[in-house]
N, C-alpha and C positions, 0 to 999 in steps of 0.2 A: 499680336499685341504684347507689350512689355510694360511692367510697372516702372515708373520713374519718380525720383524725388526732385521736385521742381521748386526753385526759389520763388516765392510769391511775395516776399516782403523783406526789407533790410533796413537796419537803423543802427545808430551809434550814440554814444555819450562820452563826453570828455569833462573832467573836473574843471572848475572855473579858474583855478590858479595856473597861470602860464609861467614857465620858468625858462627864460632865455639863457643862452650859453654864458652871457656876461655875468650872470649871477654866480657862477662857479669861480670866476676870477677872484672873488673876494676871499675865498677860503682854500683854493687849490693852486698849485703851480701849473696853470693852464690858461688858454686864451680861447676866445670865440673862434678865431681862425684855425687854431690847432684842432679843435673839436670838429669844425665843419670840414676841414681838409681830410680828416681820417674817417669820418663817419657819414657826412652829409647832413648831420643833425644841426638844426638852428635853435630849436625850442622844444619843450615837452610840457605835459600837464602833470601836476601832482595833486593827489586827492587831499581834501581837507582832513583835519585831525579826526573829525567824527564821521568821516566818509569811509565806508568799507567796500570790499569787492562786490558783495551782493547788492549794495546800493547802486554802484555803477552798472552792474549787470541788469538790474531791474529797469533802470532808465533806458538802457539800450533795447531791452526786450519790448518795452512799451512803444518805443519808436518803430521797431520792426513790425509789431502788431498793427500799429496805426497805418504804416505803409501798405500792409497787406489787406487792410480793411477788415480785420478780424479782432476778436476779443479772446481773453484767456479761456473762456468756455469752449472755444473752438480747438484748443490745443490738447493733444493727447500725452505729450511727453516733453521734458526739458533736458537737454544735454548741455552742460556748462563746462567749458574748458578753462581751467585755472590752476596755477601753482601757488596762489596766494589767497586761499579761502579764508573767510572770517574766523572760523573756528576749526579745531582738529576734526570735530564732527558736531552736528550733522553737516551734510553737504551744503555748499552755497546754493546749489540748484534748488534744494527744497525750500530755502529761505526766499528765493525768487518766486517759487511756486506759491508760497503763502502770500507774499506781497502783491502778486498779480490777482489774487483771489481765485486761484485755480484749485478746485477741490476734488478733481478726478485725475486719473492717469498717474504718471510717475516722473521722478526727476532724479538725476544723478550727475556727479562731477566726473570729468576726465582729466587726468594729469599727465601731460606729455610736454610740459614746459612750452617753449616757443612753437612746437609742432602741435600743440594741444587742439587748436581749432580744426586742423586737417584730420586729426584722429576723431574728434567729435563729429565732424561732418560724415566721416566714413561710418561711424557707429549709428548715427541718425538715419543715414541712407539704408543701412541694413535693417533697421527697425521698420522702415517704411516698406521696403521691397519684400520683407518677410510677412508683411501684413499685421505686425504688432502695433502699428500706429499709423494714423492717416496724416496727422500734422505734427511736426516736431519743431520746437523752438531751440535753435542751436546758438549758443552764446560763447563768446570769448571775453573774459574780463580779468583784469589784473591790477594790483596795487604794488608794483615792484619797488616803489619808493620806500616801502616798509622793510625791505631786506637789503638795502644798499649800505655799503661801507663808505661813509662820506669822506674818508681820508684816501680812498683808492681812486685816483683820477682815471685809471684805465677802464673802470666799470661804471662808476656812479653817474658819469655824464651821459651815458648811453641810453638809459632806460626812463620810461614814463608810465603813467597810469591811464587807463581808459577801458572802454568796453564796446563791443560790436555784436550784432545779432542778425540772424536770418531766420525766416520761417520757411521750412520745407513742407511741401504738400504732395501727397500721392496723386499722380496723374497717369493716365494711360498713354504709352508711346508706341511707336512702330517697331522699336528694337534696333533702330539704326542710329548712326551718329548725328543724324539731323534732328533727333528728339531734343526737346528742352529738358533740362534737369541734369542730374549727375550721371555722367557716362562711364566713368572709371575712377578707381582709386588705387593708390599704392602706399603701403605703410611699411616702415622699417625701424629697427632699433638695434643698437650694439652697445651693451653694457660695459664693454672693455674700455670705453672712452669716458667713463664717469668723471674722472678727474679733470677733464677739459672744461667742464661747466657744471657747477653744482653749488648748493648752499651748505655751509659748514655747520648746520644745526638741524634739529628736528625733534619730534616727540620722544624718541628713544634716548636722546641726549639731554632732554629737558631744557632746550635752548632754541631760540628762533634762528640764529645764525645770520650770516651775510653771504651774498652772492660772490662766488669766486670763478674767475675765467682765465683760461690761457688763450687770449685773443688770436694770436697768430695761428695756433693749431686749429682753433674753431674755424677760422677763415679758410684754411687749407682744406678742411673736410667739407665746408659748406658748399663751395662752388661745384665741386665734383659730385657730391651726393645729391644736391638739389637738381642739377642738370639731369643726372641719371634717373631720379625718381619721376621727374616731369616727363622725360622721354618714355619711361616704362608705362606710366599712366596713359599717355597719348597712344602708345602702341596697343594697349588693351582696348582702347576705344576705336581702334582702326583709323587713327589719325596721325598727323605729324606736326612738327612745329610750324610748317607752312600754312596749316589750317587755323592757327591760333590768332584771335583778335586781340586778346589782352592776357599778359601775365599779371596776376595780382599776387605778388610774393610777400613772404614775411618781411616786414620792414625793420631789418636789423642794422644794416649798414649799406650805404649807397654803393660801395665797392663790390660787395657780394652781389647786390642786385644787378649791377652792370656786368659783372663777370658771368653770371648765370645767363643773362640775356644774350651776351656775345656767344657763349657756347651753344646756345639754342638757335643761333643765327637769326635773332629777332632784334630790331632796332629799339632803342629806348622809348621811341614814340609809341610803342605797343606795350609799355609797362606802366601800370598805375603806381605812382610813387607818392608816399605821404610821410616818409621818414623824417623829412626836414621839419615838419610841424609837430610830430608826435613822439619822435624817438622810437626806441624799441619797446613796444607794449606787449611783448611776448604773445600769448595766445589771443590777445585782442587785436593784434595788428592786421591780420587778414580781413576779418569782418569789418573793422574800421575802414580799411582801404576799399573794400567793396562798396560800403555805404557812401564814402566820399567820392569814389569813382562814379557812382550813379548820380550823385548830386551835381558833380561837375559836368555831367552829360557825356562822359567818356563811355561808360558801359550802357549798352542798349539791348533791348530784347533781340534774341537770336545770336548774340555774340558768343563766340567760343572762348572760354576762360580757363586758364591753368593757374591754380593756386599751389604754392609749394612752400615748405617751411622746414627748418631744422632747429633743434633745441637740445637741452641737456638730456643725457641718457647714454650716448647720443640717441635721439629719436628724430626721424625725418619722414616726410611723405608728401604726396601730391594728390590733388583732386582735379579731374577734368569735368567741366560742366558747361552746359549751354544755358545762357541767361534767358 
């Protein structure tokens, strides 16, 4: 027998305000067609002025708990992936903990930008497999609209706000690749590439800053590194791309998604794509896509899923799990 971390609930939340590409035509030298052609994005959601990352995260967490048929009292820990927390401290995770009415256990944030949810899943899996927690709420939530430079058409049209969450529960498995739950993970980072994607502000500089990105360079690294990390995680699970039912990738850019699927020899029919509706929601994009994929009827019990993401750092990784 082997301990496994099984997804027993999933949910998401999107702010009410929907921003179509056409809205950017009023202030930038851009068009709906230009944005769609280069990114696949058609619209995204922006948080309201009084809406914070922890607000979005709490709503997604409540949806995941409802899907699992559980309450906050059933949860031992919260791991929240975000780069846009409400405050410098305390963590957004502890704010969610309080709002859910959870008075036991522990909560903390993970910061790995767009790869954050993959890193959070890996951490939550380790907590469960080591016996430190039985049920962990894993959340990805972002309000990237707060760090956009609205004069930079190469970045501000790409990002959106949102949150997604899963409930992981300890279950006994056989120790084979047929088990439900997380089967393997692979995490990586390389700080030499910091200047490719970063925010030019922070606590030490007493400024919030704006997101800066060398898009062409990020693209070049993305397809190669995402394919490699997915293949490594599959190999660790004793599987190959031929066993995969669904890729649920970080929703950054349709060209990156297509390029990675092609290198893995998988058709786009086996990829859950939501980038057209949400834009790049950073750490929220994978749990958002998992939730939407389930709602659409794409993801079903027993399906083998690969999630992979790359973000600032550079940080990248993959998780192989059976739904």
